[in-house]
N, C-alpha and C positions, 0 to 999 in steps of 0.2 A: 504494500500500500504506500501511497505517496500523496502529496497535496497537488491537486490540479490547479489550473490558472485562477480559478475563482476562490482558492483557499480551502475548498472542501476536500475531504479525504476521498481518494479514488482507488478502487480495487481492480486488479488485473489478474486474470487467470492466464498463465502461460502454459501452452501444451506443445511439447516436442513430439512430432509424429514420425515414427519409423515408417518409411515408405512401404515396407513389406506387410505392415499390419493395418494401415489406414488408407490405403489407395486401392481402387478397384482393380487396376491392371498394373501392378508394380513392375512387371517385366518390360512394359512399353512406355511408362511415364517419363516425361522429360521436364526440364526446367520451365518450358513454356506451357505445359499442360497440367502440371501437378495440382493446381488449384481447382481444376475442373474434375478431378478424379477422386476426390475424397469420398469415403463411404457415407451413405445417407445417415447412418447411426451417428457418426461424428458430427455431421452438420446439424442434425436435430438436437444433439446434446449441447452444442455450442449455442444455438438459438435459444434453448431453454435457459441456459446460464445467463445469457445476455438479457433475457426477459426479466431476470431478477436484479438487473442493474450492474452486473459485472462487465468489465471490459474483457476482451478475449484476444489473445495473441497466439496464433497458430504458426508454428515454425517447423521447418524440416531441413534436410540437407540442401534442397534447392533454394529455399527462401533465404538462406544465409550465405549464398554464393556472393563473393565480392563482385561488384560491377565496375569498379574503377581501378586503375593501376595503383598499387600500393595500399589498397584497402584490404582489410582482413574480415573474416567472419565475425569477429568480435565488434568491429566497427559497424557492420551491417546490423547486428543485433542491437547495439547501442542506439543506432538511428531509429530502429523500429520501436524500441522502448520509449525513446523521447517522443515520437509521434503518438504513441498510445497514451502517454500521460499529458499530452498537450491540451 
């Protein structure tokens, strides 16, 4: 938990999804298609948690890939956390 911009406490659920357990077709999923391949169960659970007011950050090996030269996975995660708490 942390304080959001309005000074109110904000909760965030972070889930790291192993591709082999949370993706419909793990043998063919790519960095471009992973967000379209999540299992319906995972999506429904996320929506239910969000309906209770929780923020939700779903990450996996694709969503943490560096996009710029010199960037690390930790940099990408930090950026995503900052956005989630903004």
